[in-house]
Structures are given as C-alpha cells and as structure tokens.
C-alpha positions, 0 to 999 in steps of 0.5 A: 500500500502506498504511503500517504505522503508519497501519494500526495507528492505523486498527485501534485507532480502529475497535476503539475505535469498536466498543467505545463504540457499541451493537452492530448488533442493539441499533442496530435496537431503538434506531433504532425507538425513535428514530422514536417518541421522542427519545433521550438525547443521549449515546446519540444521539451513540454511535448517530451514531458507529456509523452513521458506520462501519456502512453496514448500520445506516445503510441500516436507519435510512433504510428506517425513516424512509421507512416512518415518512414513508409511514405518516404520509402514509397517516394524513393521506390517511385523515383527508382522505377519511374512514374506510370502515367494514365493514358489519355483515354483513361483521363478522359473517362475519369473526367466524364465520370466526374462531370456526370456526378 
C-alpha cells in the first residue's frame, strides 16, 4: 500500500505535469507538425514531458513516424522505377465520370 505522503507528492507532480504540457488533442496537431518541421525547443521539451506520462500520445507519435518512414520509402521506390502515367483515354473517362456526378 502506498504511503500517504508519497501519494500526495505523486498527485501534485502529475497535476503539475498536466498543467505545463499541451493537452492530448493539441499533442496530435503538434506531433504532425513535428514530422514536417522542427519545433521550438521549449515546446519540444513540454511535448517530451507529456509523452513521458501519456502512453496514448506516445503510441500516436510512433504510428506517425512509421507512416512518415513508409511514405518516404514509397517516394524513393517511385523515383527508382519511374512514374506510370494514365493514358489519355483513361483521363478522359475519369473526367466524364466526374462531370456526370
């Protein structure tokens, strides 16, 4: 059983962490931005603190990084094998179908 002073300190520390870090909804936006461009160091520090406490945001970040790596590999694959283009006939069929909608 936890002692009361330890539980009190843990609760206060948890409250402080959540008050200093972005909420999970904000974290999803920031984690997406992090894939595209570096963020300011203070914000990265607060995000890191949040990630230490929130396993759901950590999982989301890992999934984003995996998707980013897979897409980067896909782009290289297309460059190595050349891009395939639609025939003019296929483009016209698509345009007709879109007009008919």
